[in-house]
TORKE-812166 format. One line per 2 residues: number of its first residue (from 1); their letters; for each residue z, x, y of N, C-alpha, C, O. Coordinates in nm, 4 decimals. Layout:
BEGIN
NUM) A) Z:X:Y:Z:X:Y:Z:X:Y:Z:X:Y | ...
//
This chain:
BEGIN
1) MK) -6.6121:5.4454:2.8800:-6.4698:5.4214:2.8607:-6.4231:5.4662:2.7230:-6.3199:5.5318:2.7086 | -6.5033:5.4283:2.6197:-6.4646:5.4706:2.4834:-6.4637:5.6183:2.4700:-6.3748:5.6738:2.4056
3) IF) -6.5652:5.6886:2.5320:-6.5684:5.8323:2.5239:-6.4540:5.8945:2.5908:-6.3993:5.9934:2.5420 | -6.4135:5.8382:2.7056:-6.2985:5.8878:2.7803:-6.1686:5.8738:2.6983:-6.0862:5.9652:2.6935
5) ML) -6.1530:5.7555:2.6335:-6.0352:5.7338:2.5565:-6.0266:5.8262:2.4341:-5.9195:5.8739:2.3965 | -6.1464:5.8499:2.3723:-6.1456:5.9429:2.2603:-6.1111:6.0836:2.2994:-6.0410:6.1539:2.2265
7) AF) -6.1598:6.1254:2.4142:-6.1238:6.2575:2.4688:-5.9742:6.2668:2.4963:-5.9103:6.3680:2.4674 | -5.9182:6.1562:2.5542:-5.7763:6.1562:2.5807:-5.6930:6.1648:2.4551:-5.5907:6.2333:2.4515
9) VV) -5.7375:6.0942:2.3509:-5.6633:6.1009:2.2218:-5.6654:6.2375:2.1646:-5.5639:6.2845:2.1133 | -5.7830:6.3069:2.1714:-5.7944:6.4441:2.1206:-5.7046:6.5396:2.1937:-5.6346:6.6192:2.1312
11) VF) -5.7051:6.5331:2.3294:-5.6191:6.6172:2.4079:-5.4724:6.5873:2.3808:-5.3907:6.6779:2.3639 | -5.4401:6.4554:2.3769:-5.3027:6.4161:2.3514:-5.2506:6.4687:2.2172:-5.1384:6.5183:2.2069
13) CS) -5.3362:6.4561:2.1144:-5.3033:6.5004:1.9817:-5.2794:6.6506:1.9827:-5.1844:6.6975:1.9199 | -5.3582:6.7232:2.0484:-5.3412:6.8735:2.0607:-5.2104:6.9023:2.1266:-5.1412:6.9966:2.0883
15) SL) -5.1737:6.8226:2.2264:-5.0472:6.8517:2.2961:-4.9241:6.8235:2.2079:-4.8150:6.8722:2.2375 | -4.9407:6.7465:2.1017:-4.8371:6.7176:2.0086:-4.8323:6.8192:1.8945:-4.7750:6.7947:1.7884
17) IG) -4.8953:6.9352:1.9209:-4.8859:7.0515:1.8307:-4.9356:7.0234:1.6909:-4.8602:7.0312:1.5939 | -5.0629:6.9908:1.6813:-5.1212:6.9823:1.5495:-5.1441:6.8440:1.4937:-5.2331:6.8206:1.4120
19) CA) -5.0592:6.7514:1.5416:-5.0695:6.6139:1.4962:-5.0870:6.6041:1.3445:-4.9921:6.6268:1.2694 | -5.2104:6.5695:1.2985:-5.2296:6.5449:1.1560:-5.2901:6.6622:1.0846:-5.3527:6.6442:0.9801
21) HP) -5.2734:6.7857:1.1382:-5.3254:6.8992:1.0718:-5.2713:6.9086:0.9297:-5.1509:6.8937:0.9087 | -5.3589:6.9331:0.8308:-5.3125:6.9369:0.6922:-5.1988:7.0278:0.6630:-5.1124:6.9935:0.5824
23) NM) -5.1942:7.1458:0.7266:-5.0865:7.2427:0.6965:-4.9584:7.1943:0.7588:-4.8513:7.2259:0.7069 | -4.9628:7.1181:0.8690:-4.8429:7.0604:0.9263:-4.7853:6.9572:0.8287:-4.6648:6.9502:0.8047
25) QT) -4.8790:6.8764:0.7731:-4.8376:6.7747:0.6724:-4.7784:6.8403:0.5489:-4.6836:6.7893:0.4892 | -4.8351:6.9532:0.5119:-4.7885:7.0245:0.3942:-4.6403:7.0694:0.4127:-4.5581:7.0542:0.3223
27) VT) -4.6106:7.1229:0.5275:-4.4743:7.1668:0.5542:-4.3779:7.0465:0.5477:-4.2695:7.0574:0.4903 | -4.4159:6.9362:0.6044:-4.3280:6.8184:0.6044:-4.3078:6.7697:0.4631:-4.1946:6.7388:0.4258
29) RF) -4.4117:6.7614:0.3829:-4.3993:6.7166:0.2429:-4.3222:6.8177:0.1557:-4.2426:6.7788:0.0703 | -4.3464:6.9439:0.1778:-4.2741:7.0477:0.1040:-4.1255:7.0458:0.1350:-4.0435:7.0557:0.0437
31) RA) -4.0893:7.0332:0.2613:-3.9486:7.0303:0.2954:-3.8811:6.9034:0.2428:-3.7653:6.9082:0.2015 | -3.9510:6.7915:0.2438:-3.8986:6.6651:0.1837:-3.8725:6.6799:0.0370:-3.7703:6.6337:-0.0138
33) AR) -3.9653:6.7448:-0.0327:-3.9474:6.7659:-0.1786:-3.8278:6.8578:-0.2077:-3.7509:6.8349:-0.3011 | -3.8146:6.9628:-0.1245:-3.6939:7.0523:-0.1447:-3.5672:6.9769:-0.1181:-3.4694:6.9934:-0.1911
35) AE) -3.5653:6.8943:-0.0156:-3.4423:6.8201:0.0196:-3.4014:6.7274:-0.0939:-3.2827:6.7001:-0.1119 | -3.4974:6.6792:-0.1698:-3.4704:6.5896:-0.2849:-3.4562:6.6676:-0.4123:-3.4412:6.6079:-0.5189
37) HD) -3.4604:6.8024:-0.4053:-3.4520:6.8882:-0.5243:-3.5599:6.8553:-0.6260:-3.5402:6.8674:-0.7469 | -3.6736:6.8137:-0.5743:-3.7911:6.7877:-0.6609:-3.8703:6.9165:-0.6665:-3.9712:6.9318:-0.5977
39) WA) -3.8235:7.0098:-0.7498:-3.8767:7.1429:-0.7535:-4.0249:7.1493:-0.7975:-4.1014:7.2327:-0.7492 | -4.0629:7.0598:-0.8896:-4.2013:7.0602:-0.9395:-4.2958:7.0188:-0.8249:-4.4021:7.0783:-0.8070
41) DA) -4.2563:6.9175:-0.7484:-4.3370:6.8737:-0.6371:-4.3436:6.9791:-0.5299:-4.4507:7.0073:-0.4762 | -4.2280:7.0386:-0.4975:-4.2261:7.1443:-0.3965:-4.3127:7.2642:-0.4360:-4.3891:7.3175:-0.3555
43) RA) -4.2985:7.3039:-0.5603:-4.3743:7.4194:-0.6136:-4.5250:7.3972:-0.5996:-4.6002:7.4933:-0.5833 | -4.5688:7.2747:-0.6058:-4.7138:7.2464:-0.5984:-4.7732:7.2807:-0.4652:-4.8948:7.2963:-0.4547
45) FL) -4.6902:7.2934:-0.3603:-4.7406:7.3254:-0.2263:-4.7435:7.4804:-0.2043:-4.7902:7.5271:-0.1005 | -4.6946:7.5560:-0.2999:-4.6902:7.7013:-0.2849:-4.7966:7.7715:-0.3585:-4.8475:7.7217:-0.4590
47) SE) -4.8337:7.8930:-0.3081:-4.9310:7.9753:-0.3779:-4.8657:8.0359:-0.5025:-4.7469:8.0155:-0.5274 | -4.9424:8.1083:-0.5779:-4.8977:8.1601:-0.7062:-4.7748:8.2518:-0.6956:-4.6856:8.2483:-0.7804
49) DP) -4.7724:8.3332:-0.5902:-4.6639:8.4313:-0.5702:-4.6128:8.4286:-0.4292:-4.6355:8.5222:-0.3526 | -4.5393:8.3153:-0.3912:-4.4896:8.3059:-0.2560:-4.3807:8.4101:-0.2324:-4.3081:8.4485:-0.3241
51) RR) -4.3711:8.4553:-0.1057:-4.2774:8.5618:-0.0678:-4.1893:8.5088:0.0494:-4.2204:8.4105:0.1167 | -4.0802:8.5807:0.0671:-3.9890:8.5451:0.1775:-3.9479:8.6700:0.2501:-3.9245:8.7739:0.1884
53) WW) -3.9388:8.6606:0.3809:-3.9001:8.7736:0.4664:-3.7838:8.7310:0.5555:-3.7692:8.6144:0.5921 | -3.7019:8.8306:0.5887:-3.5921:8.8109:0.6836:-3.6084:8.9028:0.8003:-3.6250:9.0233:0.7812
55) GQ) -3.6044:8.8519:0.9195:-3.6113:8.9321:1.0416:-3.7532:8.9666:1.0848:-3.7951:8.9224:1.1917 | -3.8283:9.0422:1.0081:-3.9650:9.0797:1.0480:-4.0613:9.0475:0.9289:-4.0233:9.0563:0.8121
57) HE) -4.1864:9.0101:0.9639:-4.2860:8.9843:0.8664:-4.3549:9.1189:0.8350:-4.4673:9.1456:0.8777 | -4.2828:9.2011:0.7591:-4.3314:9.3317:0.7221:-4.3194:9.3575:0.5730:-4.2291:9.3059:0.5071
59) GD) -4.4105:9.4373:0.5205:-4.4020:9.4690:0.3813:-4.4356:9.3509:0.2886:-4.4922:9.2502:0.3310 | -4.3991:9.3669:0.1629:-4.4298:9.2668:0.0614:-4.3342:9.1509:0.0601:-4.3620:9.0494:-0.0038
61) GS) -4.2195:9.1623:0.1302:-4.1195:9.0560:0.1193:-4.0550:9.0566:-0.0166:-4.0712:9.1509:-0.0941 | -3.9813:8.9503:-0.0456:-3.9158:8.9338:-0.1753:-3.9654:8.8032:-0.2400:-4.0070:8.7106:-0.1703
63) PW) -3.9607:8.7971:-0.3715:-4.0061:8.6727:-0.4398:-3.9248:8.5533:-0.3907:-3.8034:8.5605:-0.3720 | -3.9967:8.4438:-0.3707:-3.9341:8.3216:-0.3202:-3.9047:8.2256:-0.4385:-3.9951:8.1587:-0.4885
65) RL) -3.7835:8.2203:-0.4799:-3.7416:8.1349:-0.5928:-3.6707:8.0092:-0.5365:-3.5581:8.0177:-0.4874 | -3.7346:7.8993:-0.5441:-3.6836:7.7781:-0.4816:-3.5455:7.7355:-0.5308:-3.4566:7.7075:-0.4504
67) QK) -3.5275:7.7306:-0.6619:-3.4060:7.6813:-0.7211:-3.2834:7.7656:-0.6936:-3.1735:7.7117:-0.6800 | -3.3000:7.8997:-0.6848:-3.1858:7.9896:-0.6757:-3.1193:7.9859:-0.5398:-2.9969:7.9954:-0.5306
69) GG) -3.1975:7.9724:-0.4346:-3.1386:7.9556:-0.3044:-3.0913:8.0855:-0.2393:-3.0430:8.0825:-0.1262 | -3.1040:8.2009:-0.3084:-3.0679:8.3260:-0.2492:-2.9177:8.3563:-0.2550:-2.8382:8.2732:-0.2988
71) RW) -2.8811:8.4744:-0.2107:-2.7382:8.5177:-0.2198:-2.6486:8.4472:-0.1238:-2.5266:8.4602:-0.1337 | -2.7048:8.3702:-0.0277:-2.6235:8.2963:0.0697:-2.5946:8.1528:0.0304:-2.5306:8.0770:0.1033
73) KE) -2.6448:8.1179:-0.0891:-2.6315:7.9732:-0.1324:-2.4915:7.9268:-0.1371:-2.4606:7.8230:-0.0786 | -2.4019:7.9983:-0.2045:-2.2607:7.9557:-0.2180:-2.1921:7.9584:-0.0822:-2.1129:7.8690:-0.0524
75) WD) -2.2194:8.0558:-0.0009:-2.1630:8.0631:0.1343:-2.2011:7.9371:0.2145:-2.1168:7.8707:0.2747 | -2.3292:7.9084:0.2123:-2.3773:7.7915:0.2925:-2.3176:7.6596:0.2385:-2.2852:7.5683:0.3144
77) QH) -2.3047:7.6535:0.1077:-2.2428:7.5302:0.0490:-2.0961:7.5193:0.0911:-2.0502:7.4132:0.1332 | -2.0233:7.6303:0.0790:-1.8805:7.6215:0.1094:-1.8550:7.5903:0.2539:-1.7647:7.5128:0.2855
79) FH) -1.9332:7.6492:0.3438:-1.9137:7.6305:0.4865:-1.9975:7.5116:0.5394:-2.0039:7.4903:0.6605 | -2.0611:7.4348:0.4503:-2.1288:7.3104:0.4872:-2.2355:7.3371:0.5899:-2.2451:7.2643:0.6887
81) GS) -2.3145:7.4373:0.5701:-2.4188:7.4693:0.6647:-2.5300:7.3681:0.6709:-2.5742:7.3165:0.5683 | -2.5750:7.3397:0.7911:-2.6919:7.2503:0.8107:-2.7712:7.2950:0.9311:-2.7154:7.3521:1.0249
83) SV) -2.9000:7.2699:0.9297:-2.9855:7.3045:1.0425:-3.0882:7.2007:1.0655:-3.1355:7.1348:0.9729 | -3.1243:7.1855:1.1955:-3.2170:7.0830:1.2377:-3.3282:7.1475:1.3119:-3.3041:7.2238:1.4056
85) PG) -3.4553:7.1184:1.2716:-3.5695:7.1824:1.3427:-3.6000:7.1107:1.4746:-3.5817:6.9901:1.4909 | -3.6477:7.1941:1.5671:-3.7021:7.1359:1.6877:-3.8451:7.0973:1.6673:-3.8834:7.0583:1.5570
87) SW) -3.9252:7.1068:1.7700:-4.0685:7.0709:1.7584:-4.1382:7.1700:1.6732:-4.1094:7.2895:1.6802 | -4.2321:7.1229:1.5902:-4.3140:7.2123:1.5049:-4.4336:7.2564:1.5779:-4.4909:7.1803:1.6559
89) HI) -4.4740:7.3773:1.5554:-4.5924:7.4374:1.6213:-4.6883:7.4935:1.5154:-4.6474:7.5262:1.4040 | -4.8135:7.5038:1.5513:-4.9126:7.5614:1.4571:-4.9993:7.6573:1.5326:-5.0336:7.6349:1.6487
91) SP) -5.0342:7.7639:1.4663:-5.1210:7.8697:1.5309:-5.2614:7.8209:1.5444:-5.3010:7.7278:1.4743 | -5.3398:7.8813:1.6338:-5.4795:7.8358:1.6553:-5.5649:7.8351:1.5253:-5.6523:7.7501:1.5084
93) DG) -5.5382:7.9293:1.4365:-5.6153:7.9315:1.3112:-5.5565:7.8433:1.2036:-5.6128:7.8318:1.0947 | -5.4432:7.7805:1.2331:-5.3830:7.6915:1.1355:-5.3107:7.7547:1.0193:-5.2692:7.6841:0.9274
95) LE) -5.2942:7.8845:1.0201:-5.2357:7.9570:0.9090:-5.0888:7.9893:0.9242:-5.0281:8.0494:0.8355 | -5.0319:7.9499:1.0358:-4.8852:7.9635:1.0569:-4.8313:7.8379:1.1192:-4.8855:7.7874:1.2175
97) VW) -4.7232:7.7870:1.0610:-4.6535:7.6716:1.1130:-4.5073:7.7112:1.1325:-4.4457:7.7675:1.0420 | -4.4507:7.6818:1.2515:-4.3118:7.7264:1.2725:-4.2367:7.6319:1.3664:-4.2942:7.5544:1.4429
99) AV) -4.1000:7.6442:1.3546:-4.0122:7.5667:1.4407:-3.8852:7.6487:1.4615:-3.8514:7.7334:1.3788 | -3.8155:7.6238:1.5708:-3.6852:7.6800:1.5964:-3.5809:7.5828:1.5491:-3.5826:7.4651:1.5851
101) FA) -3.4874:7.6338:1.4660:-3.3810:7.5480:1.4085:-3.2446:7.5725:1.4788:-3.2086:7.6848:1.5143 | -3.1730:7.4625:1.4959:-3.0353:7.4709:1.5453:-2.9439:7.4576:1.4259:-2.9462:7.3562:1.3561
103) EI) -2.8610:7.5626:1.4012:-2.7759:7.5681:1.2829:-2.6319:7.5600:1.3144:-2.5868:7.6209:1.4113 | -2.5555:7.4858:1.2354:-2.4094:7.4773:1.2522:-2.3453:7.4814:1.1143:-2.4037:7.4364:1.0157
105) ND) -2.2253:7.5357:1.1091:-2.1466:7.5399:0.9824:-2.0002:7.5562:1.0176:-1.9654:7.5775:1.1338 | -1.9167:7.5465:0.9198:-1.7713:7.5630:0.9410:-1.7372:7.7011:0.9899:-1.6452:7.7166:1.0701
107) YY) -1.8078:7.8013:0.9446:-1.7793:7.9394:0.9924:-1.7979:7.9542:1.1414:-1.7151:8.0152:1.2090 | -1.9050:7.8993:1.1928:-1.9316:7.9043:1.3386:-1.8230:7.8269:1.4074:-1.7698:7.8753:1.5073
109) RL) -1.7864:7.7094:1.3604:-1.6839:7.6329:1.4244:-1.5498:7.6971:1.4205:-1.4758:7.6899:1.5186 | -1.5137:7.7619:1.3079:-1.3820:7.8318:1.2969:-1.3761:7.9533:1.3889:-1.2687:7.9929:1.4342
111) TE) -1.4910:8.0113:1.4159:-1.4939:8.1279:1.5106:-1.5314:8.0834:1.6531:-1.5663:8.1664:1.7371 | -1.5240:7.9528:1.6793:-1.5458:7.8976:1.8131:-1.6883:7.9228:1.8681:-1.7084:7.9381:1.9886
113) RG) -1.7854:7.9263:1.7757:-1.9240:7.9360:1.8213:-1.9878:7.7998:1.8236:-1.9427:7.7073:1.7560 | -2.0925:7.7879:1.9012:-2.1705:7.6652:1.8999:-2.2908:7.6784:1.8084:-2.2988:7.7708:1.7275
115) YQ) -2.3827:7.5873:1.8215:-2.5060:7.5931:1.7405:-2.5762:7.7300:1.7620:-2.5873:7.7782:1.8747 | -2.6227:7.7903:1.6517:-2.7002:7.9126:1.6557:-2.8414:7.8802:1.6206:-2.8664:7.7830:1.5493
117) HH) -2.9359:7.9588:1.6685:-3.0763:7.9274:1.6529:-3.1491:8.0386:1.5790:-3.1210:8.1572:1.5962 | -3.2440:7.9955:1.4959:-3.3322:8.0892:1.4265:-3.4703:8.0203:1.4117:-3.4846:7.8996:1.4309
119) RQ) -3.5661:8.0995:1.3782:-3.7004:8.0491:1.3621:-3.7447:8.0575:1.2179:-3.7207:8.1583:1.1514 | -3.8096:7.9525:1.1682:-3.8703:7.9500:1.0381:-4.0181:7.9414:1.0537:-4.0694:7.8505:1.1189
121) TY) -4.0905:8.0387:0.9925:-4.2341:8.0415:1.0000:-4.2959:8.0311:0.8624:-4.2652:8.1141:0.7769 | -4.3802:7.9347:0.8367:-4.4510:7.9217:0.7099:-4.5895:7.9770:0.7220:-4.6604:7.9507:0.8191
123) FF) -4.6284:8.0546:0.6221:-4.7624:8.1178:0.6217:-4.8493:8.0501:0.5169:-4.7999:8.0097:0.4116 | -4.9775:8.0376:0.5451:-5.0720:7.9643:0.4576:-5.1904:8.0525:0.4220:-5.2267:8.1458:0.4937
125) DD) -5.2496:8.0182:0.3065:-5.3766:8.0844:0.2714:-5.4883:7.9926:0.3114:-5.4643:7.8859:0.3679 | -5.6081:8.0316:0.2836:-5.7263:7.9469:0.3211:-5.7442:7.8239:0.2374:-5.8324:7.7422:0.2640
127) FG) -5.6585:7.8089:0.1327:-5.6688:7.6885:0.0488:-5.5598:7.5847:0.0892:-5.5472:7.4792:0.0271 | -5.4849:7.6170:0.1908:-5.3807:7.5241:0.2371:-5.2532:7.5326:0.1602:-5.1735:7.4389:0.1645
129) LI) -5.2294:7.6410:0.0895:-5.1109:7.6646:0.0156:-5.0145:7.7538:0.0937:-5.0586:7.8447:0.1640 | -4.8840:7.7295:0.0825:-4.7846:7.8114:0.1496:-4.7683:7.9440:0.0753:-4.7346:7.9457:-0.0431
131) TG) -4.7928:8.0568:0.1467:-4.7811:8.1859:0.0792:-4.6508:8.2514:0.1075:-4.6165:8.3476:0.0388 | -4.5742:8.2058:0.2052:-4.4469:8.2694:0.2361:-4.3708:8.2039:0.3511:-4.4217:8.1160:0.4205
133) LL) -4.2492:8.2493:0.3681:-4.1592:8.1998:0.4729:-4.0875:8.3161:0.5400:-4.0308:8.4020:0.4723 | -4.0899:8.3190:0.6698:-4.0187:8.4186:0.7493:-3.9041:8.3514:0.8214:-3.9256:8.2548:0.8947
135) IS) -3.7840:8.3997:0.8025:-3.6678:8.3516:0.8792:-3.6291:8.4632:0.9730:-3.5893:8.5713:0.9296 | -3.6406:8.4371:1.1011:-3.6199:8.5420:1.2014:-3.5230:8.4933:1.3159:-3.5005:8.3739:1.3358
137) SE) -3.4713:8.5891:1.3845:-3.3781:8.5531:1.4915:-3.4506:8.4910:1.6109:-3.5720:8.5046:1.6257 | -3.3784:8.4271:1.6904:-3.4309:8.3551:1.8082:-3.3340:8.3755:1.9233:-3.2139:8.3585:1.9029
139) PE) -3.3802:8.4120:2.0468:-3.2891:8.4261:2.1582:-3.2080:8.3029:2.1772:-3.2595:8.1912:2.1720 | -3.0811:8.3226:2.1992:-2.9913:8.2062:2.2146:-3.0161:8.1380:2.3515:-3.0526:8.2029:2.4494
141) IP) -2.9952:8.0071:2.3542:-3.0073:7.9343:2.4742:-2.8933:7.9732:2.5707:-2.7770:7.9786:2.5307 | -2.9282:8.0002:2.6989:-2.8228:8.0320:2.7948:-2.7109:7.9289:2.7943:-2.7352:7.8082:2.7943
143) GT) -2.5870:7.9794:2.7939:-2.4704:7.8840:2.7953:-2.4156:7.8629:2.6574:-2.3079:7.8047:2.6449 | -2.4839:7.9071:2.5502:-2.4313:7.8890:2.4146:-2.3059:7.9751:2.3989:-2.3095:8.0948:2.4273
145) PA) -2.1938:7.9148:2.3533:-2.0703:7.9937:2.3370:-2.0895:8.1143:2.2468:-2.1460:8.1030:2.1381 | -2.0437:8.2264:2.2907:-2.0555:8.3509:2.2119:-1.9607:8.3494:2.0904:-1.9858:8.4128:1.9878
147) GR) -1.8508:8.2741:2.1071:-1.7563:8.2668:1.9937:-1.6602:8.3818:1.9921:-1.6611:8.4662:2.0817 | -1.5747:8.3859:1.8876:-1.4643:8.4850:1.8836:-1.4704:8.5579:1.7503:-1.3664:8.6010:1.7005
149) AD) -1.5876:8.5732:1.6910:-1.6043:8.6421:1.5632:-1.5610:8.7865:1.5736:-1.5003:8.8389:1.4802 | -1.5916:8.8555:1.6895:-1.5499:8.9964:1.7026:-1.3987:9.0066:1.7116:-1.3389:9.1010:1.6601
151) EF) -1.3365:8.9080:1.7781:-1.1906:8.9088:1.7863:-1.1285:8.8877:1.6479:-1.0300:8.9528:1.6132 | -1.1861:8.7970:1.5698:-1.1399:8.7727:1.4333:-1.1523:8.8977:1.3501:-1.0607:8.9319:1.2753
153) AT) -1.2704:8.9705:1.3626:-1.2916:9.0944:1.2897:-1.1891:9.1991:1.3241:-1.1366:9.2646:1.2340 | -1.1587:9.2176:1.4499:-1.0612:9.3140:1.4914:-0.9236:9.2830:1.4313:-0.8556:9.3716:1.3795
155) WG) -0.8846:9.1567:1.4395:-0.7575:9.1130:1.3865:-0.7543:9.1323:1.2335:-0.6557:9.1840:1.1810 | -0.8594:9.0919:1.1619:-0.8609:9.1065:1.0205:-0.8489:9.2522:0.9719:-0.7735:9.2831:0.8797
157) AA) -0.9268:9.3408:1.0381:-0.9261:9.4835:1.0033:-0.7909:9.5444:1.0287:-0.7463:9.6312:0.9537 | -0.7246:9.4997:1.1343:-0.5969:9.5585:1.1723:-0.4783:9.5036:1.0885:-0.3849:9.5780:1.0585
159) NH) -0.4819:9.3785:1.0521:-0.3670:9.3168:0.9917:-0.3782:9.2865:0.8394:-0.2782:9.2599:0.7727 | -0.5012:9.2914:0.7881:-0.5267:9.2640:0.6470:-0.6344:9.3591:0.5941:-0.7426:9.3187:0.5515
161) QE) -0.5994:9.4836:0.5993:-0.7017:9.5900:0.5698:-0.7671:9.5772:0.4335:-0.8889:9.5881:0.4192 | -0.6818:9.5535:0.3327:-0.7353:9.5542:0.2001:-0.8284:9.4267:0.1818:-0.9377:9.4367:0.1261
163) EW) -0.7830:9.3141:0.2282:-0.8581:9.1944:0.2161:-0.9885:9.2036:0.2996:-1.0949:9.1596:0.2560 | -0.9767:9.2607:0.4178:-1.0920:9.2738:0.5086:-1.1989:9.3681:0.4453:-1.3191:9.3435:0.4556
165) AY) -1.1510:9.4748:0.3807:-1.2470:9.5664:0.3160:-1.3252:9.4927:0.2063:-1.4434:9.5188:0.1839 | -1.2565:9.4009:0.1394:-1.3239:9.3243:0.0346:-1.4202:9.2242:0.0905:-1.5295:9.2069:0.0367
167) LR) -1.3822:9.1567:0.1986:-1.4651:9.0581:0.2620:-1.5816:9.1128:0.3365:-1.6854:9.0472:0.3457 | -1.5683:9.2327:0.3909:-1.6678:9.2960:0.4777:-1.7044:9.4377:0.4282:-1.6819:9.5342:0.5013
169) PG) -1.7591:9.4528:0.3085:-1.7933:9.5833:0.2621:-1.9050:9.6435:0.3559:-2.0078:9.5814:0.3830 | -1.8768:9.7666:0.4019:-1.9657:9.8291:0.4922:-1.9722:9.7660:0.6309:-2.0641:9.7903:0.7092
171) GK) -1.8717:9.6848:0.6575:-1.8596:9.6227:0.7893:-1.9495:9.4989:0.8078:-1.9616:9.4487:0.9195 | -2.0128:9.4488:0.6999:-2.0978:9.3336:0.7104:-2.0522:9.2239:0.6179:-1.9866:9.2499:0.5169
173) ID) -2.0867:9.1004:0.6520:-2.0505:8.9824:0.5717:-2.1140:8.9967:0.4332:-2.2338:9.0228:0.4228 | -2.0382:8.9804:0.3314:-2.0893:8.9680:0.1961:-2.0639:8.8260:0.1488:-1.9480:8.7906:0.1272
175) PT) -2.1677:8.7413:0.1312:-2.1485:8.5995:0.1056:-2.1229:8.5699:-0.0460:-2.1057:8.4536:-0.0824 | -2.1205:8.6682:-0.1297:-2.1145:8.6464:-0.2742:-1.9747:8.6225:-0.3267:-1.8755:8.6481:-0.2585
177) GD) -1.9685:8.5725:-0.4503:-1.8394:8.5609:-0.5191:-1.7513:8.4582:-0.4502:-1.7950:8.3522:-0.4053 | -1.6227:8.4970:-0.4448:-1.5198:8.4083:-0.3840:-1.4933:8.4366:-0.2375:-1.3945:8.3901:-0.1807
179) RS) -1.5844:8.5148:-0.1759:-1.5586:8.5613:-0.0386:-1.5629:8.4510:0.0651:-1.4956:8.4604:0.1678 | -1.6423:8.3444:0.0400:-1.6448:8.2356:0.1352:-1.5072:8.1637:0.1401:-1.4556:8.1350:0.2481
181) ER) -1.4517:8.1366:0.0263:-1.3201:8.0706:0.0264:-1.2123:8.1631:0.0845:-1.1269:8.1157:0.1594 | -1.2131:8.2843:0.0548:-1.1134:8.3815:0.1094:-1.1373:8.4063:0.2550:-1.0421:8.4313:0.3288
183) TR) -1.2590:8.4007:0.2994:-1.2863:8.4115:0.4456:-1.2299:8.2903:0.5170:-1.1709:8.3050:0.6240 | -1.2458:8.1728:0.4626:-1.1908:8.0539:0.5270:-1.0384:8.0640:0.5353:-0.9795:8.0305:0.6381
185) RL) -0.9748:8.1098:0.4283:-0.8245:8.1189:0.4334:-0.7808:8.2117:0.5409:-0.6847:8.1845:0.6128 | -0.8548:8.3284:0.5536:-0.8193:8.4232:0.6578:-0.8454:8.3743:0.7943:-0.7692:8.4044:0.8862
187) LE) -0.9549:8.2964:0.8130:-0.9848:8.2371:0.9413:-0.8760:8.1363:0.9804:-0.8335:8.1321:1.0959 | -0.8329:8.0582:0.8875:-0.7266:7.9606:0.9178:-0.6002:8.0295:0.9519:-0.5277:7.9814:1.0389
189) LW) -0.5684:8.1380:0.8903:-0.4453:8.2124:0.9189:-0.4572:8.2731:1.0591:-0.3615:8.2682:1.1364 | -0.5686:8.3279:1.0911:-0.5933:8.3871:1.2228:-0.5800:8.2813:1.3330:-0.5120:8.3012:1.4336
191) RA) -0.6472:8.1687:1.3101:-0.6385:8.0615:1.4112:-0.4972:8.0157:1.4342:-0.4579:7.9984:1.5496 | -0.4187:7.9951:1.3308:-0.2805:7.9516:1.3435:-0.2004:8.0561:1.4174:-0.1137:8.0209:1.4975
193) EI) -0.2261:8.1838:1.3933:-0.1486:8.2900:1.4548:-0.1732:8.3004:1.6033:-0.0821:8.3327:1.6795 | -0.2972:8.2728:1.6460:-0.3274:8.2838:1.7902:-0.3209:8.1506:1.8644:-0.3510:8.1415:1.9834
195) GL) -0.2809:8.0484:1.7903:-0.2608:7.9162:1.8550:-0.3778:7.8261:1.8683:-0.3762:7.7352:1.9513 | -0.4814:7.8474:1.7886:-0.5961:7.7567:1.7863:-0.5716:7.6430:1.6882:-0.5072:7.6617:1.5849
197) PP) -0.6234:7.5246:1.7213:-0.6012:7.4051:1.6329:-0.6745:7.4178:1.5029:-0.7724:7.4917:1.4935 | -0.6281:7.3457:1.4004:-0.7106:7.3432:1.2716:-0.8476:7.2829:1.2905:-0.8677:7.2013:1.3805
199) IN) -0.9408:7.3210:1.2085:-1.0750:7.2667:1.2120:-1.1024:7.1997:1.0738:-1.1000:7.2656:0.9699 | -1.1272:7.0730:1.0768:-1.1611:7.0008:0.9529:-1.3044:7.0381:0.9106:-1.3915:7.0557:0.9958
201) PI) -1.3279:7.0499:0.7822:-1.4604:7.0799:0.7331:-1.5636:6.9739:0.7704:-1.5314:6.8555:0.7813 | -1.6884:7.0178:0.7897:-1.7982:6.9232:0.8092:-1.8152:6.8358:0.6860:-1.8210:6.8873:0.5744
203) E) -1.8232:6.7069:0.7038:-1.8436:6.6177:0.5922:-1.9950:6.5966:0.5619:-2.0299:6.5231:0.4695
//
C-alpha cells in the first residue's frame, strides 16, 4: 500500500507540471522579488548576462535590464496594464519554464478588445540560474473579441493626419514619450464621435 501511494504521489506531482522542481520555484521567487521591486534579490536568480527576446528565440537577444522596464514601461503604466499567468509548465530537461498570460489594459478596453494572450518562457542554465526570457505571441482563444483597433486607426489617419503620423510612425505604435497620453485623448474623442460610452481607467 505504501509503495502504491508513493507511486500515486509521484504521478500526481508530475501531472501538476513540475511541482517542487527547483527551476519552477526559482521563477516563482524571481517574479515575487520583481513585483516587490527588490532588484537585488531578483538579480540573484539571473545569470551574469541575461537576455530577452520578443517573438522568436533567435539570435543573441537584447540585454535584460530589470529596473528599466524597456521602451513600453511608460505605455504600460499609463494604460494600467496587468497580466495573469495560467498554469506553469516545465520542459522535460527542466531548462525551460513557461506559462500563457492573459493581459488587459485600458488600451484594449478603449478599443473594445478582451483579454489578449501571450507566452512567457524562462530559460535556465545547468546551475539553475535564469539566462533569459522570451515573450511570444499565443493563438487567441476562440470567441475573444477582435476589437475595433483597425476602425480606430482608419478614423485617426483620415481625420487627424498630423497627430496620427506622430502617434504611429511607420504605421506602428510608438509607446515612447507622451504618446500614451495623446493616444488616450484621441481614443476618447473617437469613442465619443461614434457613440461609444466612456471607459474609466483600471484602478
